[in-house]
PASEBA-1860 file (N, C-alpha, C; in nm, 3 decimals):
! residues 320
1> MNLAYYPG> 6.223/-4.538/3.558/6.143/-4.429/3.613/6.094/-4.469/3.752 ~ 6.118/-4.382/3.849/6.077/-4.409/3.987/5.988/-4.295/4.036 ~ 5.866/-4.329/4.071/5.768/-4.227/4.110/5.716/-4.253/4.251 ~ 5.683/-4.145/4.323/5.603/-4.159/4.443/5.464/-4.206/4.399 ~ 5.402/-4.287/4.481/5.273/-4.345/4.443/5.171/-4.320/4.553 ~ 5.064/-4.251/4.517/4.954/-4.227/4.609/4.832/-4.305/4.559 ~ 4.801/-4.421/4.620/4.691/-4.503/4.570/4.554/-4.446/4.601 ~ 4.542/-4.373/4.712/4.410/-4.329/4.755/4.329/-4.445/4.809
9> CALHGSSN> 4.214/-4.412/4.865/4.134/-4.513/4.935/4.078/-4.620/4.843 ~ 4.034/-4.581/4.723/3.965/-4.675/4.635/4.054/-4.789/4.588 ~ 4.180/-4.759/4.555/4.267/-4.861/4.498/4.314/-4.963/4.601 ~ 4.295/-4.934/4.729/4.322/-5.033/4.833/4.194/-5.094/4.886 ~ 4.081/-5.063/4.823/3.953/-5.114/4.870/3.870/-5.170/4.756 ~ 3.762/-5.101/4.724/3.665/-5.153/4.627/3.722/-5.164/4.486 ~ 3.826/-5.088/4.455/3.884/-5.091/4.319/4.027/-5.144/4.320 ~ 4.051/-5.247/4.403/4.186/-5.303/4.408/4.224/-5.373/4.278
17> DYEQSLRA> 4.126/-5.402/4.192/4.158/-5.457/4.060/4.229/-5.352/3.972 ~ 4.200/-5.225/3.997/4.268/-5.117/3.926/4.417/-5.115/3.963 ~ 4.446/-5.127/4.092/4.586/-5.130/4.135/4.657/-5.253/4.080 ~ 4.589/-5.367/4.083/4.648/-5.490/4.028/4.689/-5.468/3.883 ~ 4.601/-5.405/3.808/4.624/-5.381/3.666/4.740/-5.284/3.641 ~ 4.739/-5.172/3.712/4.844/-5.073/3.683/4.980/-5.118/3.733 ~ 4.984/-5.190/3.845/5.113/-5.241/3.892/5.171/-5.342/3.794 ~ 5.086/-5.425/3.736/5.133/-5.525/3.640/5.191/-5.459/3.515
25> CLGALDVQ> 5.114/-5.370/3.452/5.161/-5.314/3.325/5.274/-5.214/3.345 ~ 5.272/-5.137/3.455/5.381/-5.043/3.478/5.511/-5.116/3.513 ~ 5.498/-5.228/3.585/5.617/-5.308/3.614/5.683/-5.357/3.487 ~ 5.601/-5.396/3.389/5.655/-5.443/3.262/5.720/-5.330/3.182 ~ 5.682/-5.207/3.213/5.738/-5.090/3.144/5.850/-5.025/3.225 ~ 5.898/-5.097/3.327/6.010/-5.052/3.410/5.981/-4.922/3.486 ~ 5.855/-4.908/3.527/5.817/-4.795/3.613/5.807/-4.847/3.756 ~ 5.886/-4.791/3.844/5.885/-4.832/3.984/5.796/-4.736/4.063
33> LSELDDWI> 5.699/-4.794/4.135/5.609/-4.714/4.218/5.650/-4.728/4.364 ~ 5.679/-4.616/4.428/5.715/-4.616/4.570/5.598/-4.559/4.648 ~ 5.519/-4.649/4.705/5.399/-4.605/4.776/5.436/-4.521/4.898 ~ 5.367/-4.409/4.913/5.392/-4.321/5.026/5.364/-4.394/5.157 ~ 5.455/-4.380/5.250/5.436/-4.439/5.382/5.343/-4.351/5.465 ~ 5.239/-4.411/5.520/5.146/-4.340/5.608/5.065/-4.234/5.536 ~ 5.029/-4.260/5.409/4.943/-4.167/5.337/4.803/-4.165/5.399 ~ 4.730/-4.057/5.375/4.595/-4.044/5.428/4.498/-4.008/5.315
41> CCGATAAH> 4.370/-4.017/5.343/4.266/-3.983/5.245/4.285/-3.839/5.198 ~ 4.257/-3.815/5.071/4.273/-3.681/5.014/4.159/-3.588/5.052 ~ 4.055/-3.642/5.116/3.939/-3.562/5.151/3.823/-3.579/5.056 ~ 3.854/-3.620/4.934/3.754/-3.649/4.831/3.648/-3.538/4.824 ~ 3.521/-3.576/4.820/3.414/-3.477/4.806/3.367/-3.422/4.939 ~ 3.408/-3.483/5.049/3.352/-3.445/5.179/3.423/-3.328/5.246 ~ 3.556/-3.325/5.242/3.631/-3.230/5.323/3.598/-3.085/5.291 ~ 3.588/-3.050/5.162/3.568/-2.909/5.127/3.432/-2.858/5.170
49> SLNQKLAV> 3.336/-2.948/5.191/3.203/-2.905/5.237/3.200/-2.881/5.388 ~ 3.306/-2.923/5.457/3.310/-2.910/5.603/3.407/-2.803/5.650 ~ 3.527/-2.799/5.590/3.631/-2.710/5.640/3.733/-2.688/5.528 ~ 3.747/-2.564/5.482/3.835/-2.537/5.369/3.981/-2.564/5.402 ~ 4.023/-2.533/5.524/4.162/-2.559/5.561/4.189/-2.710/5.564 ~ 4.091/-2.787/5.613/4.104/-2.933/5.613/4.115/-2.985/5.470 ~ 4.037/-2.927/5.379/4.038/-2.971/5.239/4.174/-2.949/5.175 ~ 4.250/-2.851/5.223/4.386/-2.828/5.174/4.486/-2.915/5.250
57> ALPARNLA> 4.468/-2.926/5.381/4.565/-2.996/5.466/4.575/-3.145/5.434 ~ 4.463/-3.208/5.405/4.466/-3.353/5.380/4.553/-3.388/5.258 ~ 4.525/-3.332/5.141/4.613/-3.363/5.027/4.753/-3.305/5.044 ~ 4.764/-3.190/5.112/4.897/-3.128/5.130/4.990/-3.219/5.209 ~ 4.936/-3.291/5.307/5.020/-3.383/5.384/5.079/-3.490/5.293 ~ 5.001/-3.538/5.198/5.051/-3.640/5.106/5.157/-3.583/5.012 ~ 5.139/-3.458/4.972/5.243/-3.392/4.893/5.372/-3.381/4.973 ~ 5.357/-3.344/5.100/5.475/-3.330/5.187/5.548/-3.462/5.205
65> LAENKGFH> 5.473/-3.571/5.218/5.536/-3.703/5.232/5.623/-3.735/5.111 ~ 5.572/-3.704/4.992/5.648/-3.730/4.870/5.771/-3.639/4.862 ~ 5.752/-3.511/4.889/5.861/-3.415/4.878/5.971/-3.441/4.979 ~ 5.932/-3.480/5.099/6.032/-3.505/5.202/6.110/-3.634/5.180 ~ 6.062/-3.717/5.087/6.137/-3.836/5.045/6.219/-3.809/4.919 ~ 6.215/-3.686/4.873/6.296/-3.648/4.758/6.231/-3.671/4.622 ~ 6.103/-3.700/4.619/6.036/-3.724/4.491/5.991/-3.592/4.429 ~ 6.007/-3.585/4.298/5.962/-3.467/4.223/5.833/-3.493/4.147
73> EMLAPCPM> 5.797/-3.621/4.134/5.674/-3.658/4.064/5.600/-3.765/4.144 ~ 5.467/-3.758/4.139/5.385/-3.854/4.213/5.268/-3.898/4.125 ~ 5.246/-4.028/4.120/5.132/-4.083/4.047/5.012/-4.094/4.141 ~ 4.899/-4.037/4.097/4.772/-4.051/4.168/4.669/-4.100/4.066 ~ 4.646/-4.231/4.057/4.563/-4.287/3.949/4.416/-4.250/3.957 ~ 4.367/-4.212/4.075/4.227/-4.173/4.089/4.212/-4.024/4.054 ~ 4.126/-3.987/3.960/4.112/-3.847/3.921/4.065/-3.756/4.035 ~ 3.982/-3.808/4.125/3.943/-3.727/4.240/4.065/-3.695/4.326
81> CSMQLLKA> 4.147/-3.795/4.350/4.268/-3.775/4.430/4.365/-3.679/4.361 ~ 4.390/-3.701/4.231/4.485/-3.615/4.161/4.435/-3.471/4.156 ~ 4.304/-3.453/4.139/4.248/-3.317/4.135/4.262/-3.249/4.271 ~ 4.237/-3.322/4.380/4.250/-3.263/4.513/4.397/-3.228/4.544 ~ 4.487/-3.314/4.504/4.629/-3.287/4.522/4.673/-3.163/4.443 ~ 4.623/-3.152/4.321/4.658/-3.038/4.237/4.596/-2.908/4.289 ~ 4.473/-2.916/4.341/4.410/-2.798/4.400/4.490/-2.749/4.520 ~ 4.535/-2.842/4.604/4.615/-2.805/4.720/4.748/-2.744/4.676
89> RKALAENE> 4.811/-2.806/4.577/4.939/-2.757/4.525/4.925/-2.614/4.474 ~ 4.818/-2.586/4.401/4.793/-2.453/4.346/4.768/-2.352/4.458 ~ 4.687/-2.391/4.558/4.655/-2.302/4.669/4.781/-2.266/4.748 ~ 4.868/-2.364/4.769/4.991/-2.339/4.844/5.088/-2.250/4.767 ~ 5.092/-2.270/4.636/5.182/-2.189/4.552/5.139/-2.043/4.548 ~ 5.010/-2.018/4.564/4.957/-1.883/4.551/4.948/-1.808/4.684 ~ 4.972/-1.881/4.795/4.952/-1.817/4.926/5.058/-1.867/5.024 ~ 5.163/-1.787/5.043/5.273/-1.828/5.130/5.228/-1.842/5.276
97> ALRRSISE> 5.138/-1.755/5.319/5.089/-1.764/5.457/5.013/-1.895/5.477 ~ 4.934/-1.934/5.378/4.862/-2.061/5.386/4.961/-2.177/5.389 ~ 5.064/-2.170/5.306/5.164/-2.279/5.303/5.228/-2.298/5.441 ~ 5.264/-2.188/5.505/5.324/-2.199/5.638/5.224/-2.254/5.740 ~ 5.102/-2.208/5.730/4.998/-2.254/5.823/4.970/-2.402/5.806 ~ 4.960/-2.447/5.681/4.932/-2.589/5.655/5.050/-2.675/5.700 ~ 5.172/-2.626/5.683/5.289/-2.700/5.729/5.283/-2.723/5.879 ~ 5.236/-2.624/5.953/5.220/-2.641/6.098/5.110/-2.741/6.130
105> VVELEVRG> 5.001/-2.735/6.054/4.889/-2.827/6.079/4.931/-2.972/6.058 ~ 5.001/-3.000/5.949/5.036/-3.139/5.916/5.169/-3.182/5.979 ~ 5.236/-3.088/6.043/5.363/-3.115/6.113/5.470/-3.168/6.019 ~ 5.468/-3.116/5.895/5.569/-3.145/5.794/5.584/-3.020/5.708 ~ 5.704/-2.996/5.657/5.718/-2.885/5.564/5.652/-2.922/5.432 ~ 5.558/-2.839/5.391/5.490/-2.860/5.264/5.538/-2.752/5.167 ~ 5.603/-2.793/5.060/5.650/-2.697/4.961/5.554/-2.686/4.843 ~ 5.479/-2.793/4.819/5.385/-2.792/4.707/5.454/-2.793/4.572
113> EAKVLNLI> 5.569/-2.858/4.566/5.648/-2.858/4.443/5.636/-2.988/4.363 ~ 5.595/-3.096/4.426/5.589/-3.226/4.357/5.484/-3.222/4.246 ~ 5.521/-3.267/4.129/5.429/-3.274/4.016/5.338/-3.395/4.031 ~ 5.209/-3.375/4.012/5.111/-3.482/4.028/5.068/-3.530/3.890 ~ 5.080/-3.660/3.866/5.044/-3.719/3.737/4.922/-3.809/3.752 ~ 4.829/-3.800/3.656/4.728/-3.905/3.646/4.784/-4.017/3.558 ~ 4.709/-4.127/3.545/4.763/-4.243/3.473/4.785/-4.213/3.325 ~ 4.698/-4.134/3.265/4.714/-4.101/3.124/4.844/-4.025/3.103
121> QLFEAIGT> 4.868/-3.929/3.190/4.992/-3.850/3.178/5.117/-3.936/3.195 ~ 5.108/-4.038/3.280/5.223/-4.126/3.296/5.249/-4.204/3.167 ~ 5.144/-4.255/3.104/5.164/-4.325/2.977/5.214/-4.230/2.869 ~ 5.171/-4.104/2.873/5.224/-4.005/2.779/5.373/-3.984/2.802 ~ 5.414/-3.981/2.930/5.556/-3.964/2.962/5.638/-4.084/2.915 ~ 5.581/-4.204/2.928/5.649/-4.324/2.877/5.663/-4.314/2.725 ~ 5.560/-4.264/2.661/5.566/-4.235/2.517/5.498/-4.340/2.431 ~ 5.427/-4.295/2.329/5.358/-4.388/2.241/5.455/-4.473/2.160
129> DRLKATVK> 5.573/-4.419/2.130/5.671/-4.499/2.055/5.715/-4.620/2.136 ~ 5.739/-4.599/2.266/5.779/-4.712/2.349/5.665/-4.811/2.366 ~ 5.542/-4.760/2.383/5.427/-4.849/2.395/5.414/-4.935/2.268 ~ 5.425/-4.873/2.153/5.416/-4.947/2.027/5.522/-5.056/2.021 ~ 5.642/-5.024/2.066/5.754/-5.118/2.057/5.736/-5.237/2.151 ~ 5.656/-5.223/2.256/5.639/-5.332/2.353/5.511/-5.411/2.332 ~ 5.431/-5.375/2.234/5.305/-5.445/2.209/5.332/-5.588/2.162 ~ 5.270/-5.683/2.229/5.281/-5.825/2.191/5.149/-5.879/2.136
137> APLSSIIA> 5.038/-5.817/2.175/4.907/-5.861/2.131/4.826/-5.738/2.090 ~ 4.841/-5.691/1.966/4.768/-5.571/1.923/4.618/-5.584/1.950 ~ 4.557/-5.474/1.991/4.417/-5.476/2.032/4.324/-5.463/1.912 ~ 4.336/-5.556/1.820/4.261/-5.550/1.694/4.111/-5.564/1.714 ~ 4.068/-5.623/1.825/3.924/-5.641/1.849/3.862/-5.526/1.927 ~ 3.942/-5.432/1.968/3.894/-5.319/2.049/3.842/-5.207/1.960 ~ 3.717/-5.165/1.987/3.663/-5.041/1.931/3.613/-4.963/2.053 ~ 3.696/-4.876/2.104/3.673/-4.818/2.237/3.613/-4.678/2.231
145> ACYYGCLL> 3.522/-4.656/2.325/3.478/-4.521/2.357/3.561/-4.479/2.479 ~ 3.650/-4.386/2.462/3.736/-4.341/2.572/3.656/-4.243/2.658 ~ 3.640/-4.279/2.785/3.555/-4.201/2.876/3.641/-4.135/2.983 ~ 3.641/-4.001/2.982/3.724/-3.923/3.074/3.649/-3.885/3.201 ~ 3.516/-3.883/3.193/3.439/-3.839/3.308/3.458/-3.691/3.333 ~ 3.416/-3.647/3.451/3.411/-3.503/3.476/3.533/-3.447/3.547 ~ 3.625/-3.532/3.596/3.734/-3.481/3.679/3.872/-3.485/3.615 ~ 3.895/-3.571/3.519/4.028/-3.582/3.460/4.072/-3.452/3.394
153> TRPPEVVE> 3.980/-3.380/3.334/4.016/-3.258/3.262/3.960/-3.131/3.327 ~ 3.899/-3.145/3.444/3.838/-3.029/3.511/3.876/-3.024/3.658 ~ 3.880/-2.900/3.716/3.872/-2.771/3.647/3.999/-2.745/3.566 ~ 3.987/-2.695/3.443/4.103/-2.684/3.354/4.214/-2.597/3.409 ~ 4.180/-2.493/3.486/4.283/-2.405/3.539/4.363/-2.471/3.652 ~ 4.313/-2.584/3.702/4.383/-2.658/3.807/4.459/-2.776/3.749 ~ 4.390/-2.861/3.673/4.454/-2.985/3.625/4.544/-2.959/3.504 ~ 4.514/-2.857/3.423/4.597/-2.822/3.307/4.633/-2.945/3.225
161> FDDFEQPR> 4.531/-3.019/3.188/4.553/-3.147/3.118/4.455/-3.160/3.003 ~ 4.506/-3.177/2.882/4.427/-3.205/2.763/4.322/-3.094/2.740 ~ 4.240/-3.111/2.640/4.127/-3.021/2.613/4.012/-3.064/2.704 ~ 3.961/-2.972/2.786/3.865/-3.014/2.888/3.728/-3.050/2.831 ~ 3.702/-3.017/2.703/3.576/-3.055/2.641/3.592/-3.163/2.536 ~ 3.704/-3.161/2.464/3.729/-3.260/2.359/3.867/-3.324/2.377 ~ 3.890/-3.395/2.485/4.021/-3.458/2.508/4.048/-3.569/2.407 ~ 4.178/-3.593/2.382/4.216/-3.697/2.286/4.332/-3.783/2.335
169> SMEKILEA> 4.378/-3.760/2.459/4.499/-3.827/2.504/4.482/-3.979/2.515 ~ 4.368/-4.026/2.564/4.348/-4.171/2.573/4.338/-4.234/2.436 ~ 4.272/-4.164/2.345/4.258/-4.218/2.210/4.394/-4.244/2.146 ~ 4.488/-4.152/2.166/4.622/-4.169/2.108/4.692/-4.293/2.164 ~ 4.671/-4.318/2.294/4.732/-4.436/2.356/4.669/-4.563/2.301 ~ 4.537/-4.565/2.290/4.468/-4.684/2.235/4.512/-4.712/2.092 ~ 4.524/-4.607/2.013/4.565/-4.625/1.874/4.708/-4.677/1.864 ~ 4.794/-4.637/1.959/4.932/-4.687/1.960/4.936/-4.836/1.992
177> LGGKTVDW> 4.833/-4.884/2.060/4.825/-5.025/2.099/4.756/-5.111/1.994 ~ 4.714/-5.051/1.885/4.649/-5.126/1.778/4.499/-5.128/1.787 ~ 4.441/-5.051/1.882/4.297/-5.046/1.895/4.235/-4.935/1.812 ~ 4.104/-4.941/1.799/4.029/-4.835/1.731/3.948/-4.760/1.837 ~ 3.917/-4.635/1.808/3.835/-4.554/1.898/3.722/-4.489/1.820 ~ 3.619/-4.446/1.893/3.505/-4.381/1.829/3.496/-4.237/1.876 ~ 3.439/-4.153/1.791/3.409/-4.015/1.828/3.265/-4.014/1.878 ~ 3.245/-3.973/2.002/3.111/-3.982/2.061/3.085/-3.861/2.149
185> NYRTECCG> 2.965/-3.854/2.209/2.920/-3.729/2.270/2.938/-3.719/2.421 ~ 2.963/-3.829/2.490/2.957/-3.827/2.637/3.092/-3.849/2.703 ~ 3.199/-3.822/2.637/3.331/-3.859/2.689/3.368/-3.782/2.816 ~ 3.311/-3.663/2.837/3.345/-3.586/2.958/3.222/-3.559/3.045 ~ 3.112/-3.632/3.021/2.993/-3.616/3.105/3.009/-3.693/3.235 ~ 2.937/-3.651/3.338/2.945/-3.717/3.469/2.863/-3.846/3.471 ~ 2.916/-3.948/3.538/2.846/-4.076/3.552/2.760/-4.081/3.678 ~ 2.767/-3.977/3.759/2.694/-3.976/3.886/2.785/-3.986/4.006
193> AGMTMANE> 2.908/-4.034/3.983/3.011/-4.041/4.087/2.957/-4.100/4.217 ~ 2.982/-4.033/4.329/2.945/-4.086/4.460/2.797/-4.086/4.488 ~ 2.716/-4.032/4.396/2.570/-4.036/4.415/2.517/-4.179/4.414 ~ 2.602/-4.273/4.375/2.560/-4.413/4.375/2.514/-4.459/4.512 ~ 2.563/-4.394/4.619/2.525/-4.430/4.755/2.402/-4.354/4.802 ~ 2.384/-4.230/4.755/2.277/-4.144/4.805/2.154/-4.142/4.716 ~ 2.176/-4.153/4.585/2.064/-4.144/4.490/2.096/-4.231/4.370 ~ 2.072/-4.359/4.384/2.110/-4.454/4.280/2.044/-4.422/4.147
201> QTVLDLSH> 1.921/-4.371/4.149/1.850/-4.345/4.025/1.924/-4.244/3.937 ~ 1.988/-4.146/4.002/2.067/-4.048/3.927/2.181/-4.116/3.854 ~ 2.248/-4.208/3.922/2.360/-4.281/3.861/2.310/-4.370/3.748 ~ 2.199/-4.439/3.769/2.145/-4.526/3.664/2.111/-4.444/3.540 ~ 2.052/-4.328/3.559/2.012/-4.244/3.447/2.134/-4.192/3.370 ~ 2.229/-4.133/3.443/2.347/-4.077/3.376/2.431/-4.185/3.309 ~ 2.452/-4.296/3.379/2.535/-4.403/3.323/2.466/-4.471/3.206 ~ 2.334/-4.480/3.209/2.259/-4.536/3.097/2.281/-4.452/2.971
209> KILTNAKQ> 2.279/-4.319/2.986/2.301/-4.230/2.872/2.442/-4.247/2.815 ~ 2.540/-4.261/2.904/2.679/-4.278/2.861/2.697/-4.408/2.783 ~ 2.649/-4.517/2.841/2.664/-4.648/2.778/2.589/-4.656/2.646 ~ 2.468/-4.601/2.643/2.386/-4.605/2.521/2.451/-4.525/2.409 ~ 2.503/-4.406/2.441/2.566/-4.323/2.339/2.691/-4.389/2.284 ~ 2.769/-4.453/2.372/2.889/-4.523/2.326/2.852/-4.635/2.229 ~ 2.748/-4.710/2.264/2.705/-4.820/2.178/2.651/-4.769/2.045 ~ 2.574/-4.661/2.050/2.518/-4.604/1.927/2.626/-4.556/1.831
217> HGANCLVV> 2.742/-4.520/1.884/2.851/-4.472/1.800/2.949/-4.584/1.759 ~ 2.910/-4.708/1.785/2.987/-4.822/1.734/3.092/-4.879/1.826 ~ 3.097/-4.835/1.952/3.196/-4.888/2.046/3.155/-5.028/2.093 ~ 3.255/-5.113/2.118/3.226/-5.243/2.180/3.279/-5.249/2.324 ~ 3.332/-5.136/2.373/3.376/-5.129/2.512/3.400/-4.982/2.547 ~ 3.409/-4.956/2.678/3.453/-4.825/2.725/3.587/-4.841/2.794 ~ 3.672/-4.740/2.782/3.800/-4.738/2.853/3.799/-4.616/2.946 ~ 3.827/-4.641/3.074/3.821/-4.536/3.175/3.954/-4.530/3.251
225> ACPMCHVN> 3.972/-4.421/3.327/4.090/-4.409/3.413/4.047/-4.356/3.550 ~ 3.929/-4.400/3.595/3.873/-4.354/3.721/3.802/-4.470/3.791 ~ 3.834/-4.497/3.917/3.771/-4.609/3.986/3.622/-4.591/4.007 ~ 3.575/-4.468/4.037/3.432/-4.447/4.058/3.355/-4.463/3.928 ~ 3.410/-4.413/3.818/3.346/-4.432/3.687/3.334/-4.581/3.655 ~ 3.439/-4.656/3.686/3.434/-4.800/3.659/3.324/-4.868/3.740 ~ 3.311/-4.831/3.867/3.206/-4.890/3.952/3.069/-4.862/3.892 ~ 3.043/-4.737/3.855/2.910/-4.701/3.807/2.877/-4.761/3.671
233> LDMKQPSI> 2.977/-4.774/3.585/2.951/-4.824/3.450/2.960/-4.975/3.439 ~ 3.039/-5.038/3.525/3.054/-5.184/3.524/2.963/-5.250/3.625 ~ 2.980/-5.223/3.752/2.902/-5.290/3.856/2.754/-5.257/3.846 ~ 2.722/-5.134/3.810/2.582/-5.093/3.801/2.516/-5.128/3.668 ~ 2.594/-5.180/3.573/2.539/-5.205/3.440/2.424/-5.306/3.440 ~ 2.432/-5.417/3.515/2.316/-5.507/3.521/2.191/-5.439/3.575 ~ 2.206/-5.351/3.673/2.091/-5.277/3.727/2.034/-5.182/3.622 ~ 2.122/-5.120/3.544/2.077/-5.031/3.436/1.997/-5.110/3.333
241> ERHYGVKL> 2.048/-5.226/3.297/1.979/-5.310/3.198/1.841/-5.352/3.247 ~ 1.831/-5.389/3.374/1.700/-5.428/3.429/1.605/-5.309/3.436 ~ 1.656/-5.195/3.479/1.570/-5.078/3.498/1.515/-5.026/3.366 ~ 1.599/-5.025/3.261/1.557/-4.969/3.134/1.514/-5.074/3.032 ~ 1.522/-5.200/3.069/1.480/-5.307/2.980/1.564/-5.316/2.854 ~ 1.696/-5.298/2.871/1.787/-5.302/2.756/1.898/-5.404/2.783 ~ 1.967/-5.442/2.677/2.084/-5.527/2.688/2.202/-5.449/2.632 ~ 2.291/-5.407/2.720/2.405/-5.327/2.679/2.530/-5.412/2.657
249> AMPIYYLS> 2.559/-5.501/2.753/2.675/-5.590/2.743/2.801/-5.515/2.700 ~ 2.827/-5.402/2.768/2.939/-5.316/2.731/3.052/-5.331/2.832 ~ 3.159/-5.402/2.797/3.272/-5.416/2.890/3.335/-5.281/2.922 ~ 3.380/-5.267/3.047/3.445/-5.144/3.092/3.587/-5.179/3.135 ~ 3.684/-5.126/3.064/3.824/-5.151/3.094/3.889/-5.028/3.156 ~ 3.976/-5.049/3.252/4.068/-4.943/3.291/4.170/-4.925/3.179 ~ 4.224/-4.805/3.168/4.328/-4.782/3.068/4.446/-4.877/3.089 ~ 4.479/-4.903/3.214/4.589/-4.996/3.243/4.556/-5.139/3.200
257> DVVGLALG> 4.426/-5.174/3.197/4.386/-5.306/3.147/4.424/-5.323/3.001 ~ 4.387/-5.225/2.919/4.412/-5.241/2.776/4.561/-5.232/2.744 ~ 4.634/-5.150/2.820/4.780/-5.147/2.802/4.837/-5.284/2.838 ~ 4.794/-5.339/2.951/4.844/-5.469/2.995/4.811/-5.580/2.897 ~ 4.689/-5.579/2.844/4.649/-5.680/2.746/4.736/-5.670/2.621 ~ 4.762/-5.548/2.577/4.847/-5.529/2.458/4.990/-5.574/2.484 ~ 5.035/-5.564/2.610/5.170/-5.608/2.644/5.180/-5.759/2.658 ~ 5.066/-5.828/2.651/5.068/-5.974/2.654/5.021/-6.037/2.783
265> FKPEALGV> 4.974/-5.956/2.879/4.923/-6.013/3.004/4.789/-6.081/2.980 ~ 4.765/-6.188/3.054/4.635/-6.252/3.054/4.538/-6.167/3.138 ~ 4.408/-6.175/3.107/4.311/-6.095/3.183/4.318/-6.117/3.333 ~ 4.345/-6.241/3.377/4.351/-6.270/3.520/4.464/-6.195/3.589 ~ 4.571/-6.171/3.517/4.686/-6.101/3.575/4.655/-5.955/3.600 ~ 4.553/-5.904/3.531/4.518/-5.763/3.540/4.391/-5.739/3.622 ~ 4.324/-5.847/3.662/4.198/-5.833/3.735/4.078/-5.815/3.645 ~ 4.095/-5.826/3.513/3.983/-5.809/3.420/3.876/-5.915/3.442
273> NRHFVPGV> 3.916/-6.034/3.482/3.820/-6.141/3.506/3.734/-6.114/3.629 ~ 3.768/-6.013/3.708/3.689/-5.979/3.825/3.586/-5.869/3.797 ~ 3.583/-5.819/3.675/3.483/-5.720/3.640/3.346/-5.786/3.629 ~ 3.241/-5.709/3.640/3.106/-5.764/3.637/3.059/-5.794/3.495 ~ 3.099/-5.712/3.398/3.060/-5.733/3.259/3.175/-5.804/3.189 ~ 3.152/-5.921/3.129/3.261/-5.995/3.062/3.328/-5.913/2.954 ~ 3.455/-5.944/2.929/3.535/-5.868/2.833/3.495/-5.893/2.689 ~ 3.551/-5.812/2.601/3.527/-5.826/2.457/3.565/-5.966/2.414
281> ARGADLQV> 3.477/-6.033/2.345/3.501/-6.172/2.303/3.506/-6.182/2.152 ~ 3.566/-6.083/2.089/3.572/-6.081/1.942/3.712/-6.108/1.889 ~ 3.802/-6.142/1.979/3.938/-6.172/1.935/4.011/-6.249/2.041 ~ 4.102/-6.337/1.999/4.173/-6.422/2.094/4.256/-6.339/2.192 ~ 4.296/-6.218/2.152/4.381/-6.137/2.238/4.310/-6.091/2.364 ~ 4.176/-6.087/2.363/4.102/-6.037/2.479/4.015/-6.142/2.546 ~ 4.025/-6.268/2.505/3.946/-6.372/2.568/3.990/-6.390/2.713 ~ 3.895/-6.410/2.802/3.928/-6.441/2.941/3.975/-6.585/2.946
289> SKSAAGPK> 4.101/-6.603/2.982/4.165/-6.734/2.975/4.180/-6.796/3.112 ~ 4.185/-6.928/3.117/4.209/-7.000/3.243/4.356/-7.032/3.261 ~ 4.440/-6.990/3.167/4.581/-7.024/3.174/4.656/-6.937/3.271 ~ 4.787/-6.958/3.280/4.869/-6.886/3.378/4.872/-6.738/3.347 ~ 4.905/-6.659/3.448/4.910/-6.514/3.436/5.029/-6.473/3.350 ~ 5.025/-6.345/3.309/5.129/-6.291/3.222/5.257/-6.262/3.298 ~ 5.356/-6.203/3.230/5.488/-6.179/3.290/5.481/-6.086/3.409 ~ 5.556/-6.121/3.514/5.572/-6.038/3.633/5.441/-6.012/3.708
297> ADAPAKDA> 5.333/-6.081/3.674/5.204/-6.037/3.724/5.162/-6.099/3.855 ~ 5.201/-6.223/3.884/5.147/-6.292/4.000/5.170/-6.219/4.129 ~ 5.295/-6.182/4.158/5.325/-6.120/4.287/5.253/-5.988/4.308 ~ 5.255/-5.894/4.211/5.184/-5.769/4.232/5.034/-5.790/4.251 ~ 4.975/-5.886/4.175/4.832/-5.907/4.186/4.794/-5.954/4.324 ~ 4.868/-6.053/4.378/4.836/-6.103/4.510/4.860/-5.997/4.615 ~ 4.966/-5.921/4.599/4.999/-5.817/4.695/4.890/-5.711/4.699 ~ 4.838/-5.673/4.580/4.737/-5.569/4.576/4.611/-5.613/4.646
305> SAKAGASP> 4.569/-5.740/4.626/4.448/-5.788/4.691/4.467/-5.795/4.841 ~ 4.586/-5.838/4.882/4.612/-5.851/5.025/4.609/-5.715/5.094 ~ 4.669/-5.613/5.028/4.673/-5.480/5.088/4.537/-5.416/5.091 ~ 4.448/-5.458/4.999/4.319/-5.393/4.991/4.237/-5.413/5.116 ~ 4.255/-5.528/5.182/4.179/-5.554/5.303/4.031/-5.573/5.275 ~ 3.998/-5.607/5.150/3.858/-5.626/5.113/3.848/-5.743/5.020 ~ 3.730/-5.804/5.015/3.710/-5.918/4.928/3.719/-5.873/4.784 ~ 3.785/-5.950/4.698/3.794/-5.911/4.558/3.658/-5.918/4.491
313> KAAVPKAD> 3.647/-5.851/4.377/3.518/-5.848/4.307/3.473/-5.987/4.265 ~ 3.568/-6.079/4.253/3.531/-6.214/4.211/3.443/-6.282/4.313 ~ 3.443/-6.233/4.436/3.360/-6.293/4.540/3.214/-6.265/4.518 ~ 3.181/-6.168/4.431/3.043/-6.136/4.402/3.007/-6.200/4.269 ~ 2.900/-6.282/4.261/2.867/-6.349/4.136/2.842/-6.249/4.025 ~ 2.891/-6.278/3.907/2.867/-6.191/3.793/2.723/-6.202/3.749 ~ 2.669/-6.088/3.703/2.534/-6.090/3.648/2.536/-6.153/3.511 ~ 2.423/-6.215/3.476/2.412/-6.276/3.343/2.403/-6.168/3.237
END
């Protein structure tokens, strides 16, 4: 399988551990990622508040880059990026005059035909049968609260993915890997997203509710597929514990982390050792090891950190 790959800003910066993880596990599953040459920011939350045409043009240019290279499918692991790409694709499909205008703006023909996949959809395309067949270390110690956040399934008329209130796609993948999941109340609630920069208290409050509810329902970790969700639930967790006087100790894994661990990769090969909250320590399969990295992992991991142009999370001391 060969896909166009749009990393977005986060996976080459503050969340380069996410890229390290997905490149490692997808490489082991024979998925080739062809990163778009000269990709640009999707506009995220800022563009639409300034200029509607800009909000379409930014993601549309990235669609055009993929289409003009002959790709029919593109992976966008960040839910904000995938949602913006899908919104642009829908807008272009519904308005031929807009499509022509945007093509002139970005100086590329934009057809809006490339299918945009999030990471969950890519694992669904690979198939649970294949995932089961490649498992080397079943996730017997995992009891996961699968957290979708507010963008993976919304707006439903744009993303057309899973049930937007009661999604189950991540749970099916975890169960195929030998893990257990819990039924809980906050799987699609917002963690505060980018408010972490403008109003930290909002993020602490929302993320505290998410983590507490997951723990109350018997989870020993959360599994996410969003870099911003990971930042708020992992990096901010020590601040949440101090502010509310609680001890949560809830590891936050990317979906690609748990797939990689089940495939036999060591945590270091996936960047799990760079998270702020230590991993689940209830089984040998998830212990953070000092031994060599897993199969095919060294080169992608080093490459991802180098491309990020930012210090890895390991440079920041972990909270106790």
